[in-house]
Backbone and ligand atoms as CSV (ligand in chain L), in Angstrom:
chain,resi,resn,atom,element,x,y,z
A,1,MET,N,N,24.713,14.149,-99.301
A,1,MET,CA,C,24.034,13.337,-98.274
A,1,MET,C,C,23.570,14.242,-97.131
A,2,LEU,N,N,22.288,14.173,-96.850
A,2,LEU,CA,C,21.743,15.009,-95.779
A,2,LEU,C,C,21.979,14.355,-94.417
A,3,PRO,N,N,21.964,15.160,-93.353
A,3,PRO,CA,C,22.196,14.586,-92.018
A,3,PRO,C,C,21.048,13.676,-91.590
A,4,ARG,N,N,21.297,12.841,-90.616
A,4,ARG,CA,C,20.254,11.991,-90.042
A,4,ARG,C,C,19.396,12.809,-89.094
A,5,LEU,N,N,18.170,12.362,-88.917
A,5,LEU,CA,C,17.308,13.017,-87.943
A,5,LEU,C,C,17.712,12.579,-86.536
A,6,PRO,N,N,17.581,13.488,-85.552
A,6,PRO,CA,C,17.783,13.031,-84.176
A,6,PRO,C,C,16.687,12.024,-83.801
A,7,ASP,N,N,16.986,11.098,-82.898
A,7,ASP,CA,C,15.978,10.111,-82.497
A,7,ASP,C,C,14.769,10.779,-81.850
A,8,PHE,N,N,15.039,11.725,-80.974
A,8,PHE,CA,C,13.963,12.455,-80.304
A,8,PHE,C,C,14.270,13.939,-80.290
A,9,VAL,N,N,13.218,14.756,-80.344
A,9,VAL,CA,C,13.414,16.207,-80.233
A,9,VAL,C,C,12.393,16.778,-79.259
A,10,ASP,N,N,12.707,17.957,-78.749
A,10,ASP,CA,C,11.778,18.719,-77.916
A,10,ASP,C,C,11.148,19.773,-78.825
A,11,PRO,N,N,9.897,19.539,-79.279
A,11,PRO,CA,C,9.328,20.425,-80.302
A,11,PRO,C,C,9.163,21.871,-79.828
A,12,TRP,N,N,8.923,22.074,-78.532
A,12,TRP,CA,C,8.732,23.434,-78.026
A,12,TRP,C,C,10.025,24.232,-78.089
A,13,ARG,N,N,11.124,23.578,-77.728
A,13,ARG,CA,C,12.412,24.267,-77.792
A,13,ARG,C,C,12.794,24.573,-79.235
A,14,LEU,N,N,12.553,23.590,-80.125
A,14,LEU,CA,C,12.875,23.828,-81.539
A,14,LEU,C,C,12.020,24.958,-82.106
A,15,ALA,N,N,10.764,25.044,-81.649
A,15,ALA,CA,C,9.874,26.100,-82.139
A,15,ALA,C,C,10.353,27.470,-81.666
A,16,ASP,N,N,10.818,27.542,-80.432
A,16,ASP,CA,C,11.307,28.819,-79.901
A,16,ASP,C,C,12.501,29.332,-80.695
A,17,SER,N,N,13.325,28.419,-81.195
A,17,SER,CA,C,14.484,28.870,-81.966
A,17,SER,C,C,14.268,28.711,-83.473
A,18,ARG,N,N,12.974,28.465,-83.870
A,18,ARG,CA,C,12.605,28.364,-85.294
A,18,ARG,C,C,13.549,27.449,-86.063
A,19,ARG,N,N,13.727,26.267,-85.546
A,19,ARG,CA,C,14.660,25.329,-86.183
A,19,ARG,C,C,14.011,24.620,-87.363
A,20,ARG,N,N,14.835,24.346,-88.354
A,20,ARG,CA,C,14.428,23.529,-89.498
A,20,ARG,C,C,15.325,22.315,-89.567
A,21,LEU,N,N,14.728,21.146,-89.569
A,21,LEU,CA,C,15.517,19.917,-89.711
A,21,LEU,C,C,15.298,19.381,-91.111
A,22,ARG,N,N,16.391,19.099,-91.797
A,22,ARG,CA,C,16.283,18.512,-93.121
A,22,ARG,C,C,17.097,17.234,-93.112
A,23,ALA,N,N,16.511,16.173,-93.636
A,23,ALA,CA,C,17.203,14.890,-93.538
A,23,ALA,C,C,16.765,13.966,-94.652
A,24,SER,N,N,17.614,12.987,-94.930
A,24,SER,CA,C,17.191,11.900,-95.809
A,24,SER,C,C,17.213,10.618,-94.976
A,25,ILE,N,N,16.172,9.834,-95.138
A,25,ILE,CA,C,15.984,8.650,-94.296
A,25,ILE,C,C,15.839,7.430,-95.187
A,26,PRO,N,N,16.689,6.428,-95.005
A,26,PRO,CA,C,16.518,5.197,-95.789
A,26,PRO,C,C,15.133,4.602,-95.527
A,27,LEU,N,N,14.464,4.147,-96.590
A,27,LEU,CA,C,13.102,3.617,-96.436
A,27,LEU,C,C,13.071,2.417,-95.495
A,28,ALA,N,N,14.199,1.704,-95.398
A,28,ALA,CA,C,14.257,0.520,-94.535
A,28,ALA,C,C,14.061,0.873,-93.060
A,29,ARG,N,N,14.156,2.173,-92.718
A,29,ARG,CA,C,13.999,2.542,-91.312
A,29,ARG,C,C,12.541,2.745,-90.901
A,30,PHE,N,N,11.611,2.561,-91.844
A,30,PHE,CA,C,10.185,2.733,-91.517
A,30,PHE,C,C,9.518,1.360,-91.419
A,31,PRO,N,N,9.326,0.843,-90.213
A,31,PRO,CA,C,8.806,-0.532,-90.089
A,31,PRO,C,C,7.381,-0.706,-90.606
A,32,ARG,N,N,6.505,0.271,-90.380
A,32,ARG,CA,C,5.112,0.119,-90.834
A,32,ARG,C,C,5.035,0.194,-92.358
A,33,LEU,N,N,5.854,1.063,-92.926
A,33,LEU,CA,C,5.872,1.217,-94.374
A,33,LEU,C,C,6.452,-0.036,-95.042
A,34,ALA,N,N,7.431,-0.647,-94.379
A,34,ALA,CA,C,8.109,-1.809,-94.955
A,34,ALA,C,C,7.123,-2.926,-95.280
A,35,GLU,N,N,6.031,-3.004,-94.493
A,35,GLU,CA,C,5.058,-4.081,-94.700
A,35,GLU,C,C,4.360,-3.989,-96.057
A,36,ILE,N,N,4.290,-2.798,-96.638
A,36,ILE,CA,C,3.562,-2.669,-97.899
A,36,ILE,C,C,4.478,-2.343,-99.081
A,37,LEU,N,N,5.773,-2.164,-98.817
A,37,LEU,CA,C,6.690,-1.867,-99.913
A,37,LEU,C,C,7.137,-3.145,-100.606
A,38,VAL,N,N,7.265,-3.078,-101.932
A,38,VAL,CA,C,7.814,-4.198,-102.685
A,38,VAL,C,C,9.333,-4.219,-102.519
A,39,SER,N,N,9.928,-3.020,-102.390
A,39,SER,CA,C,11.370,-2.904,-102.212
A,39,SER,C,C,11.680,-1.796,-101.204
A,40,ASN,N,N,12.674,-2.067,-100.355
A,40,ASN,CA,C,13.104,-1.090,-99.346
A,40,ASN,C,C,14.127,-0.106,-99.878
A,41,ASP,N,N,14.528,-0.263,-101.139
A,41,ASP,CA,C,15.563,0.605,-101.688
A,41,ASP,C,C,15.062,2.038,-101.779
A,42,GLY,N,N,15.977,2.960,-101.554
A,42,GLY,CA,C,15.632,4.366,-101.691
A,42,GLY,C,C,15.510,5.044,-100.351
A,43,GLU,N,N,15.171,6.321,-100.413
A,43,GLU,CA,C,15.075,7.071,-99.171
A,43,GLU,C,C,14.011,8.142,-99.290
A,44,ALA,N,N,13.591,8.627,-98.136
A,44,ALA,CA,C,12.653,9.744,-98.080
A,44,ALA,C,C,13.440,10.991,-97.698
A,45,VAL,N,N,13.150,12.079,-98.372
A,45,VAL,CA,C,13.775,13.355,-98.027
A,45,VAL,C,C,12.716,14.201,-97.334
A,46,CYS,N,N,13.055,14.709,-96.150
A,46,CYS,CA,C,12.032,15.445,-95.394
A,46,CYS,C,C,12.584,16.734,-94.820
A,47,THR,N,N,11.667,17.676,-94.624
A,47,THR,CA,C,11.984,18.914,-93.925
A,47,THR,C,C,10.950,19.107,-92.829
A,48,LEU,N,N,11.399,19.350,-91.625
A,48,LEU,CA,C,10.507,19.648,-90.514
A,48,LEU,C,C,10.835,21.058,-90.033
A,49,GLY,N,N,9.877,21.964,-90.182
A,49,GLY,CA,C,10.093,23.348,-89.756
A,49,GLY,C,C,9.291,23.643,-88.505
A,50,PHE,N,N,9.966,24.029,-87.431
A,50,PHE,CA,C,9.305,24.290,-86.144
A,50,PHE,C,C,9.192,25.788,-85.909
A,51,TYR,N,N,8.034,26.251,-85.422
A,51,TYR,CA,C,7.860,27.677,-85.134
A,51,TYR,C,C,6.638,27.882,-84.258
A,52,ARG,N,N,6.498,29.102,-83.732
A,52,ARG,CA,C,5.291,29.479,-82.983
A,52,ARG,C,C,4.399,30.299,-83.908
A,53,ASP,N,N,3.097,29.992,-83.880
A,53,ASP,CA,C,2.208,30.796,-84.720
A,53,ASP,C,C,1.716,32.025,-83.943
A,54,GLY,N,N,0.812,32.794,-84.549
A,54,GLY,CA,C,0.313,34.026,-83.940
A,54,GLY,C,C,-0.331,33.812,-82.577
A,55,GLN,N,N,-0.863,32.599,-82.337
A,55,GLN,CA,C,-1.482,32.289,-81.041
A,55,GLN,C,C,-0.482,31.629,-80.085
A,56,ARG,N,N,0.771,31.676,-80.416
A,56,ARG,CA,C,1.843,31.080,-79.608
A,56,ARG,C,C,1.754,29.558,-79.578
A,57,ARG,N,N,1.000,28.977,-80.527
A,57,ARG,CA,C,0.965,27.521,-80.613
A,57,ARG,C,C,2.251,27.029,-81.267
A,58,THR,N,N,2.682,25.869,-80.859
A,58,THR,CA,C,3.878,25.262,-81.459
A,58,THR,C,C,3.469,24.511,-82.712
A,59,ARG,N,N,4.043,24.917,-83.826
A,59,ARG,CA,C,3.646,24.329,-85.111
A,59,ARG,C,C,4.826,23.626,-85.769
A,60,VAL,N,N,4.485,22.628,-86.574
A,60,VAL,CA,C,5.499,21.937,-87.372
A,60,VAL,C,C,5.014,21.878,-88.810
A,61,ASP,N,N,5.790,22.405,-89.702
A,61,ASP,CA,C,5.543,22.225,-91.136
A,61,ASP,C,C,6.317,20.995,-91.588
A,62,VAL,N,N,5.593,20.043,-92.141
A,62,VAL,CA,C,6.229,18.796,-92.565
A,62,VAL,C,C,6.199,18.706,-94.087
A,63,GLU,N,N,7.326,18.409,-94.677
A,63,GLU,CA,C,7.390,18.120,-96.115
A,63,GLU,C,C,8.141,16.814,-96.299
A,64,VAL,N,N,7.555,15.903,-97.020
A,64,VAL,CA,C,8.209,14.608,-97.258
A,64,VAL,C,C,8.104,14.262,-98.729
A,65,ARG,N,N,9.208,13.846,-99.293
A,65,ARG,CA,C,9.218,13.342,-100.670
A,65,ARG,C,C,9.872,11.984,-100.693
A,66,ALA,N,N,9.269,11.084,-101.439
A,66,ALA,CA,C,9.847,9.745,-101.566
A,66,ALA,C,C,9.295,9.090,-102.813
A,67,LEU,N,N,10.087,8.195,-103.381
A,67,LEU,CA,C,9.613,7.382,-104.495
A,67,LEU,C,C,9.527,5.945,-103.992
A,68,LEU,N,N,8.323,5.423,-103.942
A,68,LEU,CA,C,8.095,4.109,-103.338
A,68,LEU,C,C,7.711,3.090,-104.400
A,69,GLN,N,N,8.041,1.847,-104.132
A,69,GLN,CA,C,7.613,0.739,-104.996
A,69,GLN,C,C,6.509,-0.022,-104.264
A,70,LEU,N,N,5.281,0.143,-104.718
A,70,LEU,CA,C,4.150,-0.570,-104.118
A,70,LEU,C,C,3.706,-1.674,-105.067
A,71,GLN,N,N,2.748,-2.477,-104.609
A,71,GLN,CA,C,2.257,-3.549,-105.475
A,71,GLN,C,C,0.965,-3.101,-106.157
A,72,CYS,N,N,0.986,-3.161,-107.493
A,72,CYS,CA,C,-0.211,-2.805,-108.248
A,72,CYS,C,C,-1.322,-3.799,-107.907
A,73,GLN,N,N,-2.500,-3.296,-107.567
A,73,GLN,CA,C,-3.592,-4.175,-107.150
A,73,GLN,C,C,-4.349,-4.755,-108.337
A,74,ARG,N,N,-3.931,-4.404,-109.566
A,74,ARG,CA,C,-4.552,-4.993,-110.746
A,74,ARG,C,C,-3.688,-6.142,-111.292
A,75,CYS,N,N,-2.364,-5.889,-111.455
A,75,CYS,CA,C,-1.513,-6.924,-112.068
A,75,CYS,C,C,-0.523,-7.530,-111.079
A,76,MET,N,N,-0.485,-6.979,-109.825
A,76,MET,CA,C,0.370,-7.505,-108.752
A,76,MET,C,C,1.863,-7.286,-108.994
A,77,GLU,N,N,2.203,-6.516,-110.017
A,77,GLU,CA,C,3.604,-6.164,-110.270
A,77,GLU,C,C,3.914,-4.855,-109.543
A,78,PRO,N,N,5.220,-4.544,-109.345
A,78,PRO,CA,C,5.566,-3.285,-108.666
A,78,PRO,C,C,5.093,-2.065,-109.459
A,79,VAL,N,N,4.600,-1.076,-108.742
A,79,VAL,CA,C,4.221,0.183,-109.378
A,79,VAL,C,C,4.891,1.314,-108.596
A,80,PRO,N,N,5.633,2.206,-109.290
A,80,PRO,CA,C,6.262,3.313,-108.579
A,80,PRO,C,C,5.226,4.359,-108.169
A,81,VAL,N,N,5.297,4.790,-106.933
A,81,VAL,CA,C,4.360,5.808,-106.438
A,81,VAL,C,C,5.185,6.939,-105.832
A,82,GLU,N,N,4.968,8.139,-106.357
A,82,GLU,CA,C,5.704,9.286,-105.854
A,82,GLU,C,C,4.905,9.948,-104.738
A,83,VAL,N,N,5.554,10.144,-103.615
A,83,VAL,CA,C,4.897,10.812,-102.489
A,83,VAL,C,C,5.488,12.213,-102.353
A,84,ASP,N,N,4.621,13.197,-102.289
A,84,ASP,CA,C,5.043,14.569,-102.026
A,84,ASP,C,C,4.035,15.129,-101.031
A,85,ALA,N,N,4.303,14.880,-99.760
A,85,ALA,CA,C,3.322,15.179,-98.716
A,85,ALA,C,C,3.692,16.463,-97.978
A,86,ARG,N,N,2.676,17.235,-97.676
A,86,ARG,CA,C,2.871,18.449,-96.898
A,86,ARG,C,C,1.797,18.531,-95.841
A,87,ALA,N,N,2.180,18.937,-94.643
A,87,ALA,CA,C,1.193,19.118,-93.581
A,87,ALA,C,C,1.701,20.181,-92.626
A,88,THR,N,N,0.757,20.902,-92.033
A,88,THR,CA,C,1.100,21.832,-90.965
A,88,THR,C,C,0.346,21.384,-89.729
A,89,LEU,N,N,1.077,21.036,-88.710
A,89,LEU,CA,C,0.474,20.450,-87.517
A,89,LEU,C,C,0.730,21.346,-86.306
A,90,ALA,N,N,-0.134,21.194,-85.297
A,90,ALA,CA,C,0.061,21.909,-84.041
A,90,ALA,C,C,0.383,20.886,-82.959
A,91,VAL,N,N,1.466,21.124,-82.261
A,91,VAL,CA,C,1.914,20.177,-81.240
A,91,VAL,C,C,1.024,20.288,-80.001
A,92,VAL,N,N,0.453,19.153,-79.584
A,92,VAL,CA,C,-0.379,19.131,-78.370
A,92,VAL,C,C,0.038,17.932,-77.519
A,93,GLU,N,N,-0.308,18.029,-76.213
A,93,GLU,CA,C,0.111,16.952,-75.317
A,93,GLU,C,C,-1.027,16.039,-74.894
A,94,GLY,N,N,-2.241,16.318,-75.313
A,94,GLY,CA,C,-3.334,15.435,-74.929
A,94,GLY,C,C,-4.603,15.828,-75.660
A,95,ASN,N,N,-5.655,15.013,-75.491
A,95,ASN,CA,C,-6.910,15.278,-76.198
A,95,ASN,C,C,-7.543,16.604,-75.787
A,96,ASP,N,N,-7.376,16.997,-74.500
A,96,ASP,CA,C,-7.948,18.266,-74.047
A,96,ASP,C,C,-7.379,19.415,-74.868
A,97,GLU,N,N,-6.057,19.403,-74.970
A,97,GLU,CA,C,-5.387,20.472,-75.697
A,97,GLU,C,C,-5.766,20.430,-77.171
A,98,ALA,N,N,-5.881,19.214,-77.719
A,98,ALA,CA,C,-6.252,19.070,-79.132
A,98,ALA,C,C,-7.646,19.642,-79.368
A,99,GLY,N,N,-8.540,19.510,-78.369
A,99,GLY,CA,C,-9.904,20.003,-78.492
A,99,GLY,C,C,-9.998,21.510,-78.653
A,100,TYR,N,N,-9.010,22.237,-78.173
A,100,TYR,CA,C,-9.026,23.700,-78.291
A,100,TYR,C,C,-8.595,24.192,-79.660
A,101,LEU,N,N,-8.061,23.294,-80.479
A,101,LEU,CA,C,-7.557,23.729,-81.790
A,101,LEU,C,C,-8.723,24.039,-82.722
A,102,PRO,N,N,-8.567,25.051,-83.557
A,102,PRO,CA,C,-9.582,25.263,-84.598
A,102,PRO,C,C,-9.626,24.063,-85.548
A,103,ASP,N,N,-10.782,23.853,-86.196
A,103,ASP,CA,C,-10.972,22.661,-87.034
A,103,ASP,C,C,-9.904,22.501,-88.112
A,104,GLU,N,N,-9.436,23.622,-88.658
A,104,GLU,CA,C,-8.520,23.527,-89.795
A,104,GLU,C,C,-7.091,23.178,-89.373
A,105,VAL,N,N,-6.835,23.115,-88.064
A,105,VAL,CA,C,-5.477,22.799,-87.613
A,105,VAL,C,C,-5.431,21.365,-87.098
A,106,ASP,N,N,-4.579,20.554,-87.713
A,106,ASP,CA,C,-4.452,19.156,-87.301
A,106,ASP,C,C,-3.503,19.034,-86.114
A,107,PRO,N,N,-3.900,18.257,-85.109
A,107,PRO,CA,C,-3.027,18.088,-83.941
A,107,PRO,C,C,-1.927,17.071,-84.176
A,108,LEU,N,N,-0.812,17.309,-83.540
A,108,LEU,CA,C,0.272,16.320,-83.514
A,108,LEU,C,C,0.483,15.976,-82.043
A,109,MET,N,N,0.018,14.774,-81.672
A,109,MET,CA,C,0.074,14.356,-80.272
A,109,MET,C,C,1.496,13.990,-79.887
A,110,VAL,N,N,1.981,14.589,-78.794
A,110,VAL,CA,C,3.338,14.315,-78.344
A,110,VAL,C,C,3.272,13.758,-76.920
A,111,ASP,N,N,3.955,12.637,-76.714
A,111,ASP,CA,C,3.958,11.982,-75.404
A,111,ASP,C,C,5.206,12.349,-74.622
A,112,ALA,N,N,5.037,12.576,-73.332
A,112,ALA,CA,C,6.164,12.753,-72.405
A,112,ALA,C,C,7.133,13.847,-72.868
A,113,GLY,N,N,6.598,14.845,-73.565
A,113,GLY,CA,C,7.400,16.010,-73.893
A,113,GLY,C,C,8.416,15.824,-75.008
A,114,ARG,N,N,8.375,14.684,-75.672
A,114,ARG,CA,C,9.349,14.520,-76.748
A,114,ARG,C,C,8.701,13.879,-77.969
A,115,LEU,N,N,9.244,14.262,-79.105
A,115,LEU,CA,C,8.689,13.845,-80.386
A,115,LEU,C,C,9.726,12.998,-81.113
A,116,ARG,N,N,9.272,11.903,-81.718
A,116,ARG,CA,C,10.177,11.080,-82.523
A,116,ARG,C,C,9.947,11.454,-83.986
A,117,PRO,N,N,10.859,12.237,-84.571
A,117,PRO,CA,C,10.633,12.741,-85.930
A,117,PRO,C,C,10.398,11.631,-86.950
A,118,LEU,N,N,11.043,10.488,-86.752
A,118,LEU,CA,C,10.902,9.380,-87.691
A,118,LEU,C,C,9.442,8.921,-87.775
A,119,ASP,N,N,8.768,8.852,-86.613
A,119,ASP,CA,C,7.355,8.441,-86.592
A,119,ASP,C,C,6.479,9.439,-87.335
A,120,LEU,N,N,6.789,10.717,-87.124
A,120,LEU,CA,C,6.020,11.764,-87.786
A,120,LEU,C,C,6.154,11.667,-89.302
A,121,VAL,N,N,7.371,11.469,-89.773
A,121,VAL,CA,C,7.610,11.372,-91.217
A,121,VAL,C,C,6.901,10.131,-91.780
A,122,GLU,N,N,6.990,9.024,-91.060
A,122,GLU,CA,C,6.343,7.795,-91.525
A,122,GLU,C,C,4.814,7.971,-91.570
A,123,ASP,N,N,4.258,8.619,-90.555
A,123,ASP,CA,C,2.811,8.891,-90.553
A,123,ASP,C,C,2.397,9.648,-91.808
A,124,GLU,N,N,3.166,10.688,-92.135
A,124,GLU,CA,C,2.797,11.519,-93.281
A,124,GLU,C,C,2.911,10.755,-94.594
A,125,ILE,N,N,3.900,9.882,-94.700
A,125,ILE,CA,C,4.016,9.058,-95.915
A,125,ILE,C,C,2.814,8.132,-96.018
A,126,LEU,N,N,2.464,7.470,-94.912
A,126,LEU,CA,C,1.348,6.513,-94.935
A,126,LEU,C,C,0.037,7.216,-95.297
A,127,LEU,N,N,-0.143,8.434,-94.768
A,127,LEU,CA,C,-1.368,9.183,-95.068
A,127,LEU,C,C,-1.448,9.572,-96.539
A,128,ALA,N,N,-0.289,9.748,-97.165
A,128,ALA,CA,C,-0.263,10.238,-98.553
A,128,ALA,C,C,-0.395,9.113,-99.576
A,129,LEU,N,N,-0.343,7.858,-99.131
A,129,LEU,CA,C,-0.378,6.751,-100.090
A,129,LEU,C,C,-1.774,6.563,-100.672
A,130,PRO,N,N,-1.848,6.144,-101.940
A,130,PRO,CA,C,-3.165,5.854,-102.513
A,130,PRO,C,C,-3.774,4.633,-101.828
A,131,GLN,N,N,-5.106,4.618,-101.687
A,131,GLN,CA,C,-5.798,3.495,-101.053
A,131,GLN,C,C,-5.547,2.209,-101.830
A,132,VAL,N,N,-5.654,2.298,-103.158
A,132,VAL,CA,C,-5.458,1.132,-104.017
A,132,VAL,C,C,-4.421,1.497,-105.068
A,133,PRO,N,N,-3.137,1.193,-104.800
A,133,PRO,CA,C,-2.109,1.548,-105.785
A,133,PRO,C,C,-2.279,0.742,-107.076
A,134,MET,N,N,-2.227,1.419,-108.217
A,134,MET,CA,C,-2.390,0.744,-109.515
A,134,MET,C,C,-1.625,1.495,-110.588
A,135,HIS,N,N,-1.175,0.762,-111.598
A,135,HIS,CA,C,-0.653,1.416,-112.796
A,135,HIS,C,C,-1.780,2.215,-113.437
A,136,PRO,N,N,-1.444,3.235,-114.248
A,136,PRO,CA,C,-2.505,3.915,-114.997
A,136,PRO,C,C,-3.228,2.899,-115.895
A,137,ALA,N,N,-4.476,3.183,-116.235
A,137,ALA,CA,C,-5.282,2.262,-117.048
A,137,ALA,C,C,-4.522,1.871,-118.308
A,138,GLY,N,N,-4.429,0.568,-118.577
A,138,GLY,CA,C,-3.776,0.082,-119.786
A,138,GLY,C,C,-2.273,-0.040,-119.676
A,139,ALA,N,N,-1.678,0.374,-118.537
A,139,ALA,CA,C,-0.223,0.386,-118.418
A,139,ALA,C,C,0.316,-0.777,-117.594
A,140,CYS,N,N,-0.533,-1.694,-117.192
A,140,CYS,CA,C,-0.053,-2.839,-116.425
A,140,CYS,C,C,0.880,-3.674,-117.297
A,141,THR,N,N,1.956,-4.187,-116.677
A,141,THR,CA,C,2.948,-4.938,-117.441
A,141,THR,C,C,2.427,-6.324,-117.803
A,142,VAL,N,N,1.524,-6.847,-116.980
A,142,VAL,CA,C,0.951,-8.157,-117.253
A,142,VAL,C,C,-0.468,-7.952,-117.767
A,143,ARG,N,N,-0.775,-8.573,-118.920
A,143,ARG,CA,C,-2.118,-8.450,-119.481
A,143,ARG,C,C,-3.096,-9.232,-118.622
A,144,ILE,N,N,-4.194,-8.604,-118.284
A,144,ILE,CA,C,-5.211,-9.298,-117.517
A,144,ILE,C,C,-6.115,-10.047,-118.498
A,145,GLU,N,N,-6.331,-11.344,-118.250
A,145,GLU,CA,C,-7.143,-12.168,-119.156
A,145,GLU,C,C,-8.613,-11.800,-119.006
A,146,SER,N,N,-9.118,-11.077,-119.963
A,146,SER,CA,C,-10.556,-10.812,-119.965
A,146,SER,C,C,-10.944,-10.435,-121.380
A,147,MET,N,N,-12.071,-10.933,-121.830
A,147,MET,CA,C,-12.493,-10.699,-123.203
A,147,MET,C,C,-13.077,-9.303,-123.301
A,148,PRO,N,N,-12.593,-8.494,-124.260
A,148,PRO,CA,C,-13.209,-7.179,-124.418
A,148,PRO,C,C,-14.691,-7.337,-124.786
A,149,PRO,N,N,-15.575,-6.535,-124.230
A,149,PRO,CA,C,-17.011,-6.748,-124.401
A,149,PRO,C,C,-17.454,-6.719,-125.861
A,150,GLU,N,N,-16.822,-5.889,-126.742
A,150,GLU,CA,C,-17.292,-5.798,-128.127
A,150,GLU,C,C,-17.051,-7.106,-128.890
A,151,GLU,N,N,-16.095,-7.952,-128.430
A,151,GLU,CA,C,-15.894,-9.247,-129.070
A,151,GLU,C,C,-16.776,-10.309,-128.422
A,152,ALA,N,N,-16.930,-10.210,-127.128
A,152,ALA,CA,C,-17.630,-11.253,-126.386
A,152,ALA,C,C,-19.123,-11.248,-126.674
A,153,THR,N,N,-19.714,-10.081,-126.789
A,153,THR,CA,C,-21.176,-10.003,-126.869
A,153,THR,C,C,-21.755,-10.636,-128.150
A,154,PRO,N,N,-21.250,-10.288,-129.368
A,154,PRO,CA,C,-21.859,-10.881,-130.568
A,154,PRO,C,C,-21.719,-12.398,-130.598
A,155,ASP,N,N,-20.585,-12.923,-130.110
A,155,ASP,CA,C,-20.385,-14.370,-130.077
A,155,ASP,C,C,-21.482,-15.075,-129.297
A,156,LYS,N,N,-21.733,-14.529,-128.119
A,156,LYS,CA,C,-22.738,-15.144,-127.258
A,156,LYS,C,C,-24.104,-15.080,-127.917
A,157,ALA,N,N,-24.400,-13.898,-128.513
A,157,ALA,CA,C,-25.701,-13.723,-129.159
A,157,ALA,C,C,-25.844,-14.725,-130.298
A,158,GLY,N,N,-24.771,-14.913,-131.120
A,158,GLY,CA,C,-24.787,-15.837,-132.239
A,158,GLY,C,C,-25.064,-17.262,-131.781
A,159,GLU,N,N,-24.434,-17.668,-130.685
A,159,GLU,CA,C,-24.632,-19.010,-130.157
A,159,GLU,C,C,-26.085,-19.231,-129.757
A,160,ALA,N,N,-26.622,-18.229,-129.100
A,160,ALA,CA,C,-28.002,-18.357,-128.628
A,160,ALA,C,C,-28.952,-18.536,-129.812
A,161,GLN,N,N,-28.628,-17.826,-130.939
A,161,GLN,CA,C,-29.495,-17.946,-132.108
A,161,GLN,C,C,-29.344,-19.316,-132.789
A,162,ALA,N,N,-28.119,-19.841,-132.817
A,162,ALA,CA,C,-27.877,-21.099,-133.497
A,162,ALA,C,C,-28.514,-22.281,-132.752
A,163,HIS,N,N,-28.537,-22.201,-131.456
A,163,HIS,CA,C,-29.105,-23.313,-130.679
A,163,HIS,C,C,-30.193,-22.788,-129.748
A,164,PRO,N,N,-31.333,-22.473,-130.305
A,164,PRO,CA,C,-32.359,-21.839,-129.466
A,164,PRO,C,C,-32.856,-22.755,-128.352
A,165,PHE,N,N,-32.733,-24.049,-128.519
A,165,PHE,CA,C,-33.286,-24.953,-127.512
A,165,PHE,C,C,-32.208,-25.663,-126.688
A,166,ALA,N,N,-30.968,-25.141,-126.835
A,166,ALA,CA,C,-29.859,-25.795,-126.136
A,166,ALA,C,C,-30.122,-25.860,-124.626
A,167,SER,N,N,-30.537,-24.727,-124.048
A,167,SER,CA,C,-30.739,-24.713,-122.602
A,167,SER,C,C,-31.960,-25.561,-122.235
A,168,LEU,N,N,-32.934,-25.572,-123.133
A,168,LEU,CA,C,-34.153,-26.351,-122.891
A,168,LEU,C,C,-33.838,-27.846,-122.848
A,169,SER,N,N,-33.022,-28.306,-123.829
A,169,SER,CA,C,-32.703,-29.735,-123.854
A,169,SER,C,C,-31.853,-30.118,-122.654
A,170,ALA,N,N,-31.019,-29.188,-122.204
A,170,ALA,CA,C,-30.221,-29.466,-121.015
A,170,ALA,C,C,-31.143,-29.699,-119.815
A,171,LEU,N,N,-32.176,-28.874,-119.729
A,171,LEU,CA,C,-33.140,-29.029,-118.640
A,171,LEU,C,C,-33.835,-30.405,-118.739
A,172,LYS,N,N,-34.189,-30.783,-119.948
A,172,LYS,CA,C,-34.905,-32.051,-120.140
A,172,LYS,C,C,-34.033,-33.236,-119.707
A,173,LEU,N,N,-32.715,-33.146,-120.127
A,173,LEU,CA,C,-31.801,-34.213,-119.775
A,173,LEU,C,C,-31.724,-34.393,-118.262
A,174,ARG,N,N,-31.704,-33.222,-117.564
A,174,ARG,CA,C,-31.566,-33.281,-116.126
A,174,ARG,C,C,-32.818,-33.915,-115.482
A,175,ASP,N,N,-33.976,-33.675,-116.142
A,175,ASP,CA,C,-35.215,-34.194,-115.575
A,175,ASP,C,C,-35.264,-35.729,-115.613
A,176,VAL,N,N,-34.657,-36.301,-116.673
A,176,VAL,CA,C,-34.776,-37.763,-116.874
A,176,VAL,C,C,-34.037,-38.565,-115.798
L,1,ZN,ZN,ZN,-0.466,-3.060,-112.850
């Protein structure tokens, strides 16, 4: 069992001492994630590595792994989704500071000098989720009712040939 994350950390101090936090977090502790999970069971395992880069910027390497149960958007049954998210962020205190970052460096906005690691981990999980979670093609547990086109097409064509004036007579009936 890994230790719990502290509620708040000072990212600059952790960066100065090159601290690495490793923790496992029950999925039930992520309120935004809970809204889209089919089940709260399980946990996310994360590593947050703090350091200063060559420009003396405060950086955080984030790694998060979790196995989530989402709802398949095709059959509406649970679908397991594995998250393995990685990000390297630069800690900034406002938009001005974020503006100085090179394009390839993503900012991590920190308010009032303290960072809530739980929010950061939840953000990274949410960013890593598929837009439309689905089982692989053909793997849905519930069969979707739809006629395969190779069966449906000849039937329709045959009907049209057998009753060439069916639609015409329907029109006539409506006229009367
Ligand atoms: Zn499905």
